[in-house]
C-alpha positions as CSV (number, residue, x, y, z in Angstrom):
1,M,0.0,0.0,0.0
2,S,1.5,3.3,-1.0
3,F,0.6,6.8,0.1
4,E,1.5,10.4,-1.4
5,A,1.1,12.1,1.8
6,A,-0.1,11.6,5.3
7,V,-2.4,13.9,7.3
8,I,-1.5,13.4,11.0
9,G,-4.3,14.8,13.7
10,L,-2.7,15.3,17.2
11,G,-4.6,14.6,20.2
12,N,-5.0,12.4,23.3
13,P,-6.7,8.8,23.0
14,G,-9.8,8.1,25.5
15,A,-13.4,9.3,26.2
16,A,-11.9,11.7,29.1
17,Y,-10.2,13.7,26.1
18,D,-12.5,13.5,23.3
19,G,-14.2,16.9,23.4
20,T,-11.5,18.7,24.7
21,R,-9.7,21.7,22.8
22,H,-6.4,19.7,22.7
23,N,-8.1,17.1,20.4
24,I,-9.3,19.3,17.5
25,G,-6.6,17.7,15.4
26,F,-8.4,14.2,16.0
27,K,-11.5,15.9,15.0
28,T,-10.2,17.1,11.9
29,V,-8.9,13.7,10.7
30,D,-12.3,12.4,11.8
31,A,-14.0,14.8,9.3
32,L,-11.7,13.8,6.6
33,S,-12.3,10.1,7.3
34,R,-16.1,10.6,7.0
35,R,-15.7,12.7,3.8
36,H,-12.9,11.0,1.8
37,S,-12.1,7.5,3.2
38,C,-11.4,4.9,0.6
39,G,-10.6,1.8,2.8
40,G,-11.2,0.4,6.1
41,A,-9.9,1.8,9.4
42,Y,-6.9,-0.2,11.1
43,L,-4.5,0.1,14.1
44,K,-0.8,0.1,13.4
45,F,2.3,1.6,15.1
46,N,0.1,2.6,18.1
47,A,-2.1,4.9,15.8
48,A,-5.6,4.7,14.1
49,L,-4.8,4.6,10.6
50,Q,-7.3,4.9,7.4
51,P,-6.6,5.4,3.7
52,A,-8.2,8.4,2.0
53,E,-8.1,10.1,-1.5
54,L,-8.1,13.7,-1.6
55,E,-8.6,15.0,-5.1
56,G,-7.3,12.1,-6.5
57,V,-4.3,11.9,-4.2
58,R,-3.9,9.0,-2.0
59,V,-3.5,9.9,1.7
60,L,-2.9,8.2,4.9
61,L,-5.0,9.6,7.5
62,A,-3.6,9.0,11.3
63,K,-4.3,9.6,14.8
64,P,-1.2,8.5,17.1
65,L,-2.7,6.8,20.2
66,T,0.5,7.2,22.3
67,Y,-0.8,10.5,24.1
68,M,0.2,13.8,22.8
69,N,3.8,14.1,24.2
70,K,4.9,11.0,22.4
71,S,3.0,11.3,19.2
72,G,6.3,11.4,17.3
73,H,7.0,7.8,17.8
74,A,3.9,6.5,15.6
75,V,4.7,9.3,13.1
76,R,8.4,8.4,12.6
77,A,7.2,4.8,12.3
78,L,4.5,5.4,9.4
79,S,7.0,7.5,7.7
80,E,9.7,5.0,7.5
81,T,7.4,2.0,6.6
82,Y,5.4,4.0,4.0
83,G,8.3,5.9,2.5
84,I,6.7,9.2,3.3
85,P,9.0,11.9,3.7
86,P,8.6,14.8,6.1
87,E,7.7,17.4,3.9
88,N,4.6,15.3,2.8
89,I,3.5,14.7,6.6
90,W,0.7,17.5,7.3
91,I,0.3,17.7,11.0
92,V,-3.1,19.1,12.3
93,L,-3.0,20.5,15.7
94,D,-4.6,23.0,18.3
95,D,-2.8,26.4,19.3
96,F,-4.0,28.2,22.2
97,H,-2.2,31.4,21.2
98,L,-4.7,31.8,18.3
99,T,-8.1,32.8,18.6
100,L,-10.9,30.3,18.2
101,G,-11.7,30.2,14.5
102,S,-8.3,30.9,13.0
103,L,-6.5,28.5,10.7
104,R,-2.7,29.1,10.0
105,L,-1.1,26.8,7.6
106,R,2.7,26.7,7.6
107,L,5.2,24.9,5.5
108,R,7.9,24.6,8.3
109,G,8.9,25.9,11.6
110,S,9.6,25.2,15.4
111,A,7.1,23.4,17.7
112,G,6.8,26.5,20.0
113,S,4.9,25.6,23.0
114,H,3.1,22.5,21.5
115,N,4.6,19.2,23.0
116,G,2.9,16.8,20.4
117,L,4.4,18.8,17.5
118,R,7.7,19.0,19.3
119,S,7.7,15.0,19.5
120,V,7.0,14.8,15.9
121,L,9.6,17.2,14.8
122,Q,12.3,15.7,17.2
123,E,11.6,12.0,15.9
124,L,11.5,13.1,12.3
125,G,14.8,15.2,12.9
126,T,13.6,18.3,10.9
127,E,11.3,21.2,11.0
128,E,10.4,21.0,7.6
129,T,7.3,19.5,8.2
130,P,3.9,21.2,7.0
131,R,1.3,22.0,9.7
132,A,-2.2,23.3,10.2
133,R,-2.7,25.2,13.5
134,L,-6.1,25.5,14.4
135,G,-6.8,28.4,17.0
136,I,-8.6,27.3,20.2
137,G,-7.6,30.5,22.4
138,P,-6.6,32.6,23.3
139,A,-5.8,31.0,26.7
140,P,-6.6,33.1,29.6
141,H,-3.3,33.1,31.1
142,P,0.0,31.4,30.3
143,S,0.1,29.5,33.5
144,R,-3.2,28.0,32.9
145,A,-2.7,27.2,29.3
146,S,-2.4,23.5,29.8
147,D,-5.7,23.1,31.8
148,F,-7.3,25.6,29.2
149,A,-6.3,23.2,26.3
150,L,-7.8,20.1,28.1
151,S,-10.9,21.8,28.9
152,A,-14.1,21.4,26.6
153,F,-15.2,24.0,24.3
154,R,-18.1,26.2,25.6
155,R,-21.5,26.0,24.5
156,S,-21.0,29.4,22.7
157,E,-18.0,28.2,21.3
158,A,-18.9,24.6,19.7
159,S,-20.4,25.9,16.4
160,V,-17.1,27.9,15.6
161,A,-15.0,24.8,16.5
162,A,-17.0,22.5,14.3
163,E,-17.0,25.1,11.3
164,L,-13.1,25.5,11.8
165,I,-12.8,21.6,11.6
166,E,-14.8,21.5,8.5
167,Y,-12.7,24.4,6.9
168,T,-9.5,22.9,7.7
169,A,-10.5,19.7,6.0
170,D,-11.5,21.7,2.9
171,A,-8.2,23.3,3.3
172,L,-6.2,20.0,3.4
173,K,-8.4,18.7,0.5
174,Y,-7.2,21.8,-1.8
175,A,-3.6,21.3,-0.7
176,A,-3.6,17.9,-1.9
177,A,-4.7,19.1,-5.2
178,N,-2.7,22.5,-5.5
179,G,0.1,22.2,-3.1
180,F,0.3,23.3,0.6
181,E,1.6,26.7,-0.3
182,A,-1.5,27.6,-2.4
183,A,-3.6,26.4,0.4
184,M,-1.7,28.7,2.7
185,N,-2.5,31.6,0.5
186,R,-6.2,30.8,0.1
187,F,-7.1,29.5,3.6
188,N,-5.0,31.3,6.1
189,R,-7.5,33.4,8.2
190,T,-9.9,33.7,10.7
191,I,-13.1,32.2,9.8
192,R,-15.4,33.3,12.7
193,S,-14.6,34.5,16.2
194,D,-16.4,33.5,19.4
195,S,-17.5,36.9,20.0
196,Q,-19.0,36.8,16.5
197,A,-20.7,33.6,17.3
198,E,-22.1,35.2,20.5
199,G,-23.4,38.3,18.8
């Protein structure tokens, strides 16, 4: 089985984390799976995997099940096994520095304060890995950022988060057909803020 790219959603496994902000990467992969899967899901490398086709491009969808801080172990294993280079591994993650409803696609860069992305970049040995950062914030205070990321979306935020997930899925579908940089130019923006949702 061969794949041209992989979309890796970061999150934590288990029902306790299912609706948390930190798992919006998992939810985005779930959206892609619902819309574009082309084969059965399976478990391998401590990850939930599923083949998908985005605009004719065969893509491996993956959710590492090793908990966030060790996500890189699964990503390195599937990269090596399926021969997918880091530049074709797209990481989908939450970002509490960005306003809820914001999408920022980037071709490369450091992990910043995100432990899951840090694990991936360390295991792959490069920062040349594209990523989609989904805004879940802003966090109320830096010292409480971890608790904030592990909290559930408020009722008023839920529709914005759901819209952002579908918007990101659209962006990644577009990236498969037109390239990640083209998707950056078209999709990098704030679709709708929490304050707009409440108003």
